[in-house]
TIFISE-960952 format. One record per residue (C-alpha): residue number from 1; x, y, z; chain. Coordinates in nm, 4 decimals. Layout:
! TIFISE-960952
[r NUM, [X, Y, Z], A],
...
//
This chain:
! TIFISE-960952
[r 1, [0.7400, 7.6142, 8.0534], A],
[r 2, [0.5720, 7.2789, 8.1339], A],
[r 3, [0.7086, 7.0746, 8.4122], A],
[r 4, [0.9156, 6.7823, 8.3017], A],
[r 5, [0.8562, 6.4268, 8.4493], A],
[r 6, [1.0794, 6.1208, 8.4137], A],
[r 7, [0.8986, 5.7841, 8.4054], A],
[r 8, [1.1121, 5.4800, 8.5210], A],
[r 9, [0.8759, 5.1839, 8.4715], A],
[r 10, [0.9652, 4.8513, 8.2860], A],
[r 11, [0.6010, 4.7512, 8.2232], A],
[r 12, [0.5325, 4.9129, 7.8784], A],
[r 13, [0.1569, 4.9099, 7.9168], A],
[r 14, [0.1814, 5.1150, 8.2479], A],
[r 15, [0.4569, 5.3305, 8.1094], A],
[r 16, [0.2445, 5.4172, 7.8066], A],
[r 17, [-0.0607, 5.4907, 8.0231], A],
[r 18, [0.1503, 5.7282, 8.2444], A],
[r 19, [0.3143, 5.8947, 7.9492], A],
[r 20, [-0.0075, 5.9747, 7.7566], A],
[r 21, [-0.1963, 6.0728, 8.0822], A],
[r 22, [0.0888, 6.3223, 8.1700], A],
[r 23, [0.0919, 6.4482, 7.8113], A],
[r 24, [-0.2915, 6.5200, 7.8233], A],
[r 25, [-0.2339, 6.7213, 8.1356], A],
[r 26, [0.0255, 6.9423, 7.9687], A],
[r 27, [0.3420, 6.7826, 8.1164], A],
[r 28, [0.6579, 6.7017, 7.9203], A],
[r 29, [0.7307, 6.3339, 7.9986], A],
[r 30, [1.0199, 6.0994, 7.9118], A],
[r 31, [0.9857, 5.7225, 7.9319], A],
[r 32, [1.2629, 5.4866, 8.0561], A],
[r 33, [1.2357, 5.1174, 8.1315], A],
[r 34, [1.5585, 5.0415, 8.3106], A],
[r 35, [1.7899, 5.1812, 8.5724], A],
[r 36, [2.0555, 5.2217, 8.3064], A],
[r 37, [1.8200, 5.4323, 8.0798], A],
[r 38, [1.7103, 5.6438, 8.3752], A],
[r 39, [2.0645, 5.7092, 8.4781], A],
[r 40, [2.1758, 5.7969, 8.1293], A],
[r 41, [1.8830, 6.0420, 8.1156], A],
[r 42, [1.9605, 6.1958, 8.4530], A],
[r 43, [2.3280, 6.2493, 8.3504], A],
[r 44, [2.2184, 6.5310, 8.1136], A],
[r 45, [1.8715, 6.6187, 8.2259], A],
[r 46, [1.7151, 6.7501, 8.5449], A],
[r 47, [1.3382, 6.6750, 8.5449], A],
[r 48, [1.1017, 6.8388, 8.7875], A],
[r 49, [0.9643, 6.5091, 8.9213], A],
[r 50, [1.0381, 6.1363, 8.8848], A],
[r 51, [0.7750, 5.8477, 8.8818], A],
[r 52, [0.9859, 5.5454, 8.9859], A],
[r 53, [0.9017, 5.1727, 8.9875], A],
[r 54, [1.0918, 4.9613, 9.2382], A],
[r 55, [1.1181, 4.6290, 9.0454], A],
[r 56, [1.3355, 4.7039, 8.7424], A],
[r 57, [1.4973, 4.4520, 8.5144], A],
[r 58, [1.8562, 4.5553, 8.5979], A],
[r 59, [1.8190, 4.6454, 8.9616], A],
[r 60, [1.6123, 4.7950, 9.2376], A],
[r 61, [1.4517, 5.1404, 9.2239], A],
[r 62, [1.5626, 5.1858, 9.5822], A],
[r 63, [1.9175, 5.2231, 9.4585], A],
[r 64, [1.8311, 5.5001, 9.2097], A],
[r 65, [1.6073, 5.6714, 9.4752], A],
[r 66, [1.9063, 5.6775, 9.7279], A],
[r 67, [2.1367, 5.7977, 9.4513], A],
[r 68, [1.9198, 6.0769, 9.3389], A],
[r 69, [1.8304, 6.1897, 9.6992], A],
[r 70, [2.2003, 6.2151, 9.7815], A],
[r 71, [2.2699, 6.4484, 9.4918], A],
[r 72, [1.9603, 6.6710, 9.4429], A],
[r 73, [1.6176, 6.7562, 9.5614], A],
[r 74, [1.4008, 6.6256, 9.2648], A],
[r 75, [1.0569, 6.5005, 9.4053], A],
[r 76, [1.0173, 6.1194, 9.3749], A],
[r 77, [0.6947, 5.9342, 9.3814], A],
[r 78, [0.7460, 5.5496, 9.3981], A],
[r 79, [0.4941, 5.3396, 9.1956], A],
[r 80, [0.5149, 4.9705, 9.2965], A],
[r 81, [0.3237, 4.6491, 9.3476], A],
[r 82, [0.5136, 4.6120, 9.6867], A],
[r 83, [0.2543, 4.6811, 9.9623], A],
[r 84, [0.4751, 4.5846, 10.2504], A],
[r 85, [0.5158, 4.8438, 10.5317], A],
[r 86, [0.8842, 4.7795, 10.5319], A],
[r 87, [0.9197, 4.8709, 10.1709], A],
[r 88, [0.7170, 5.1858, 10.2167], A],
[r 89, [0.9263, 5.3050, 10.5143], A],
[r 90, [1.2425, 5.2166, 10.3233], A],
[r 91, [1.1454, 5.4104, 10.0129], A],
[r 92, [1.0633, 5.7204, 10.2442], A],
[r 93, [1.3803, 5.6790, 10.4342], A],
[r 94, [1.5770, 5.6794, 10.1134], A],
[r 95, [1.4249, 6.0005, 10.0087], A],
[r 96, [1.0906, 5.9387, 9.8200], A],
[r 97, [0.8237, 6.2021, 9.8711], A],
[r 98, [0.5312, 5.9750, 9.8130], A],
[r 99, [0.4369, 5.6027, 9.7621], A],
[r 100, [0.1582, 5.4765, 9.5416], A],
[r 101, [0.0794, 5.1041, 9.5431], A],
[r 102, [-0.0271, 4.9226, 9.2174], A],
[r 103, [-0.2825, 4.8772, 9.0843], A],
[r 104, [-0.3529, 5.2436, 9.0960], A],
[r 105, [-0.6039, 5.4776, 8.9226], A],
[r 106, [-0.4346, 5.7189, 8.6920], A],
[r 107, [-0.6339, 6.0057, 8.8405], A],
[r 108, [-0.4757, 5.9320, 9.1825], A],
[r 109, [-0.1256, 5.9495, 9.0270], A],
[r 110, [-0.2096, 6.2819, 8.8539], A],
[r 111, [-0.3614, 6.4168, 9.1798], A],
[r 112, [-0.0450, 6.3301, 9.3744], A],
[r 113, [0.1765, 6.5003, 9.1101], A],
[r 114, [-0.0352, 6.8109, 9.1069], A],
[r 115, [-0.0108, 6.8296, 9.4892], A],
[r 116, [0.3570, 6.8202, 9.4753], A],
[r 117, [0.3923, 7.0996, 9.2275], A],
[r 118, [0.1138, 7.2980, 9.3965], A],
[r 119, [0.2925, 7.2838, 9.7318], A],
[r 120, [0.6225, 7.3937, 9.5813], A],
[r 121, [0.4520, 7.6836, 9.4030], A],
[r 122, [0.2559, 7.7957, 9.7128], A],
[r 123, [0.5680, 7.7770, 9.9268], A],
[r 124, [0.7589, 7.9993, 9.6959], A],
[r 125, [0.4852, 8.2522, 9.6520], A],
[r 126, [0.3847, 8.2860, 10.0185], A],
[r 127, [0.7084, 8.3784, 10.1801], A],
[r 128, [0.7445, 8.7550, 10.2198], A],
[r 129, [1.0637, 8.7378, 10.4111], A],
[r 130, [1.3754, 8.6572, 10.2085], A],
[r 131, [1.5517, 8.4435, 10.4897], A],
[r 132, [1.5363, 8.3574, 10.8583], A],
[r 133, [1.8035, 8.2429, 11.0949], A],
[r 134, [1.6548, 7.9278, 11.2502], A],
[r 135, [1.9465, 7.9155, 11.5083], A],
[r 136, [2.3038, 8.0248, 11.5237], A],
[r 137, [2.4085, 7.7620, 11.2695], A],
[r 138, [2.1060, 7.7244, 11.0277], A],
[r 139, [1.9452, 7.9675, 10.7957], A],
[r 140, [1.6461, 7.9169, 10.5640], A],
[r 141, [1.6203, 8.1107, 10.2331], A],
[r 142, [1.2524, 8.1273, 10.1343], A],
[r 143, [1.3089, 8.2744, 9.7959], A],
[r 144, [1.5132, 7.9887, 9.6558], A],
[r 145, [1.3973, 7.7273, 9.8956], A],
[r 146, [1.7423, 7.6498, 10.0326], A],
[r 147, [1.8767, 7.5855, 10.3859], A],
[r 148, [2.2424, 7.6574, 10.4958], A],
[r 149, [2.4119, 7.5136, 10.7916], A],
[r 150, [2.7382, 7.6837, 10.8773], A],
[r 151, [2.7179, 7.8493, 10.5313], A],
[r 152, [2.6994, 7.5215, 10.3441], A],
[r 153, [2.3889, 7.4286, 10.1505], A],
[r 154, [2.2017, 7.1251, 10.2952], A],
[r 155, [2.0251, 6.9173, 10.0375], A],
[r 156, [1.6663, 6.8721, 10.1385], A],
[r 157, [1.3935, 6.6894, 9.9557], A],
[r 158, [1.0935, 6.9031, 9.8605], A],
[r 159, [0.8733, 6.7453, 10.1366], A],
[r 160, [1.1560, 6.7870, 10.3957], A],
[r 161, [1.1874, 7.1545, 10.3014], A],
[r 162, [0.8093, 7.2072, 10.3214], A],
[r 163, [0.7911, 7.0489, 10.6649], A],
[r 164, [1.0798, 7.2674, 10.7908], A],
[r 165, [0.9316, 7.5775, 10.6523], A],
[r 166, [0.6060, 7.5080, 10.8249], A],
[r 167, [0.7723, 7.4775, 11.1549], A],
[r 168, [0.9707, 7.7864, 11.0951], A],
[r 169, [0.6496, 7.9815, 11.0219], A],
[r 170, [0.4730, 7.8225, 11.3188], A],
[r 171, [0.7400, 7.8222, 11.6050], A],
[r 172, [0.6491, 7.7514, 11.9584], A],
[r 173, [0.3366, 7.5662, 11.8597], A],
[r 174, [0.2942, 7.1855, 11.9132], A],
[r 175, [0.1571, 6.9875, 11.6143], A],
[r 176, [0.0207, 6.6345, 11.6062], A],
[r 177, [0.1143, 6.4045, 11.3248], A],
[r 178, [-0.2418, 6.4440, 11.1839], A],
[r 179, [-0.2090, 6.8214, 11.1896], A],
[r 180, [0.1132, 6.8073, 11.0046], A],
[r 181, [-0.0289, 6.5791, 10.7438], A],
[r 182, [-0.3277, 6.8071, 10.7017], A],
[r 183, [-0.1019, 7.1200, 10.6632], A],
[r 184, [0.2046, 6.9898, 10.4809], A],
[r 185, [0.0664, 6.6783, 10.2846], A],
[r 186, [-0.2816, 6.8281, 10.2475], A],
[r 187, [-0.6165, 6.6883, 10.3451], A],
[r 188, [-0.6336, 6.4525, 10.0507], A],
[r 189, [-0.3282, 6.2583, 10.1685], A],
[r 190, [-0.4212, 5.8941, 10.2373], A],
[r 191, [-0.0836, 5.7470, 10.2945], A],
[r 192, [0.0722, 5.6151, 10.6207], A],
[r 193, [0.0787, 5.8717, 10.9032], A],
[r 194, [0.4229, 5.7406, 11.0058], A],
[r 195, [0.5639, 5.9209, 10.7022], A],
[r 196, [0.5671, 6.2284, 10.9293], A],
[r 197, [0.8090, 6.0542, 11.1730], A],
[r 198, [1.0199, 5.9531, 10.8857], A],
[r 199, [1.0527, 6.2949, 10.7394], A],
[r 200, [1.1396, 6.4476, 11.0823], A],
[r 201, [1.4040, 6.1892, 11.1344], A],
[r 202, [1.5572, 6.2795, 10.7979], A],
[r 203, [1.5441, 6.6536, 10.8764], A],
[r 204, [1.7157, 6.5903, 11.2210], A],
[r 205, [1.9881, 6.3723, 11.0689], A],
[r 206, [2.0683, 6.6534, 10.8261], A],
[r 207, [2.0358, 6.9543, 11.0511], A],
[r 208, [2.0884, 6.8575, 11.4136], A],
[r 209, [2.4236, 6.9205, 11.5813], A],
[r 210, [2.5560, 6.6393, 11.8119], A],
[r 211, [2.5126, 6.7032, 12.1818], A],
[r 212, [2.2729, 6.9898, 12.1173], A],
[r 213, [1.8830, 6.9994, 12.1337], A],
[r 214, [1.7141, 6.8793, 11.8219], A],
[r 215, [1.5949, 7.1482, 11.5833], A],
[r 216, [1.2434, 6.9858, 11.6043], A],
[r 217, [1.1607, 6.8430, 11.9398], A],
[r 218, [0.9272, 6.5591, 12.0278], A],
[r 219, [0.6324, 6.6379, 12.2585], A],
[r 220, [0.5508, 6.2858, 12.4210], A],
[r 221, [0.2146, 6.1565, 12.3262], A],
[r 222, [0.1257, 6.4744, 12.1390], A],
[r 223, [0.3453, 6.5496, 11.8405], A],
[r 224, [0.6330, 6.7934, 11.7490], A],
[r 225, [0.7467, 7.1530, 11.8106], A],
[r 226, [1.0191, 7.3936, 11.6962], A],
[r 227, [1.1095, 7.6350, 11.9622], A],
//
């Protein structure tokens, strides 16, 4: 079955370009132009990925990004004319998996989408062990890509899960931000390297226990490690 992609973009010309480009690549896509339309669609559908513009006529895409991320783990790629670092950081903090600035080349968008689906497929197929106890409280299930803390499922975004899985499979090794970009985001990633810090901060906020050592430790001036 083809992957389904929701487009949330108020500019009809851009929306049409995305729709037909996705169709030509074999994806099932659905176009919406407002927050209201997107929310109505998401109330009864669960797409595999969302392309989200930030400047919508009835509100901010940031609000939808935050709402989606709090409820499920659908990958979100933000498409926006906003090129400010603060906006990029905010989008990633709220749960976006990637951020592409307009004007963009449609090939770049398609490449980023394929990379997301490729990483998810690779992650699911490479794990031979069904699950691993990360510590006394946290367990990762490789088969269905879920993480449990004290027997409760923790909602992780796809990139958060992939980053955690990489650390679990490479414990007691220190990785620089660039090494994490190369291994988890792939060599073709040309975004801000600070996205690593943002994703690790999000993982810590979801998995760390107060007054205990962080699940992913910072190695000063080098990078990060999971012991």
